[in-house]
N, C-alpha and C positions, 0 to 999 in steps of 0.2 A: 417447312423442311428442317430436318434435324441431321446432325452429324454426331456419330459416336466413335470413340476410340476405345478399343478393348485390348487390354494387355493380358496375355495368358502366359503363366510361368509354371514350371514344375514345382510341386510342393516341396518344402524343406524336407530333407531326408529321402527324397525320391531320387533314384539314380538318374543322371542326366548324361547319357553317352555323348551327345552332341556337344555339350558344354565341356566335357573332358577332352574331346578331340580338339576343340578350339583352344583350350588351355594348353594342350601339348604343342599345337602349332605355334601359338604365341611364344611359348618357352623356347622353341626351336629358333624363332626369329629374334631371340635375345630379350624378350620381355620377362625379366626376372621378378620374383617376389609375388607372383599371382597365387593367391591362396585358393580361389574357387572361381569358376566361370559357369554361369547358368545361361542357357539359351532358351528363349521363349519366342512368342510371336506377337505382332501388333496387327490388329484387324481394324480397318476403318469401314464404317457403314454410313450411308446417306439414305434417308428414308423420310416418309411423311408420317406424322402422328398429330393428333388433335391437341396435345398438351405435353408439357415436360414430364408429367407423371406417366402418361401413356407411352411416351418415348422410352423412359427408363424401364418400364414394365416390359416393353417389346425387347429391348436389349438384354435384360436379365433373362428372359425366357430363351432367347437365341443362345445365350451363353450356356445355360443349363442343358439345352436340348442338343446343341451341335458344336458350338465354338470351343468349348472346354470340356475336358474329361474330369469330372469332379472327384474321381478316385485318386488321380495322380497330379492334377493341375489346380491352380487357383487363378482367379481372374479379378480384375477390377476394370472399371470403365468410367468414362466421362461422356456427358451428352451436352451438346450445345446447339442452339438454334442458328441456322444459317439462312 
């Protein structure tokens, strides 16, 4: 059994309206000096695979096909045996 954590973030230079909204909200609450806020997502997967390499291949494919939009997002992930 394997567990993967996938972090997906907007690419640098891509407009992040949710990040701007959070930044504005934090400023309204008195959090001064924030230069930039980016909002992404964390996805956890638990699955079976025969090896660490097979697990990494599965997660990479899931990221490319569904979990991230490669045009506007970048991703990174970790895989650990559980």
